[in-house]
N, C-alpha and C positions, 0 to 999 in steps of 0.2 A: 317294289321299293323304287325310290327315285334315285337316278344316277347323278353323280356330281362330277362335272368336268372342270378342270382347272386350266386356265389360259395364262399366257404370259402377262396379260394386263393385271390379273389378280396377284401375281407374284411381284410385279413392279409396284402395285399399290401396297403390298405388304412391306416394302421398304419404307414407306411413310410411317408405318407402325413402329419403326426403329426408335422413335422418340418415346421410350418408356420412362418411367419415373426416375430411374437411375441416371439416364442420360440427361434428363432435364435438370436434375440436381447437380450433376457434374458441370454442365454448362453454366448454371447459376453460380456455382462455386468459383469457376474461372472468372466470371464477370465480377463477382464480389472481390476477388483478389486484385484484379486489374483496377477496380474502383478504389480499393484501399491504397494501392501504390500511387494512384493519381492524387489522393488526399495527402499522402505523405509528401509528395513532391510539392503540391500547392501550399500546404500549411506548415511544413517543416523545412524541407530542403532549400527551397528558393528564399523564403524569408530569413532563414538562418545563414545564408551565404554558402551553403554546401555545394550548390549547383548554381551557375550563372543563370540569369533570367532567360536569355535566349536559348540556351541548351535545355533548360527545364521546359520551355514552351514546346520545343521540338519533340521531346520525350512525351510530354502530355498529349500532343496532337497524335503521335503514333499510337499511344495507348488507347486513345479515344477511337481511332480508326479500327484498331483491333477489336474493341468492344462492339463497334458497329458491325464488323464482319460476323462475329459470333451471333449477334441478334438477328441479322438478316439470314445467315446460313441456317441456323437451327430453329429459331422461334418463328421466322417467316417462311421456313421450309424451302429456301432456295437451294440448299445442299441436296435436296431430294428431287430437284427438277432436272430436265434434260440439259445436256452440255451446251447446246446452242443458246438456250435462254440464259444460262449462267454466263456465257461469254458476252452476249449482247449487253446484259445488265452491268457486268464488270467493266466492259469497255466504256460504257456511258458514264459510270461512276469515275473512272480514271480520267476521262476527258473533262468532266466537271471540275474535279480537283485541279487538273492542269490549268484550266482557264481561270480558276480562282487564284492560283499562285501567280499566273501572269498578270492579272489585274492588281494584285497586291504589290508586285514589283513595279508595275507602271505607276501606280498611285504613289508609291514611295519616291520614285524618280521625279514625278511632277511636284510632290511636296518639297523635295530638296531644292528644285529649281525655283519654286515660288518663294522660298525663304531667301535664297541667294540673290534674287533680282528684285 
């Protein structure tokens, strides 16, 4: 008879198998709920005057980033990668968002000065 040996690599690879049908449906349900909330904000709350435009935009952006996290973590399997790779990719994402915010602030500042002069 053939002997079967199990190594740590096989057990670590088994963690990837954690995405069973139930987990996929749970994550898909969370994404559906977040999308429904975004639609409610965009089509009812902001046009109806229940939430000011700028507050609604911030909530909408936060919900979109939360959806992006779920998609990257579960469907692109980043959650199952090593901590070092998770940290490098997360830091890169945070820096990109930071630079986008800085450019938006600078663009607004330049726009205001162009109008005033």
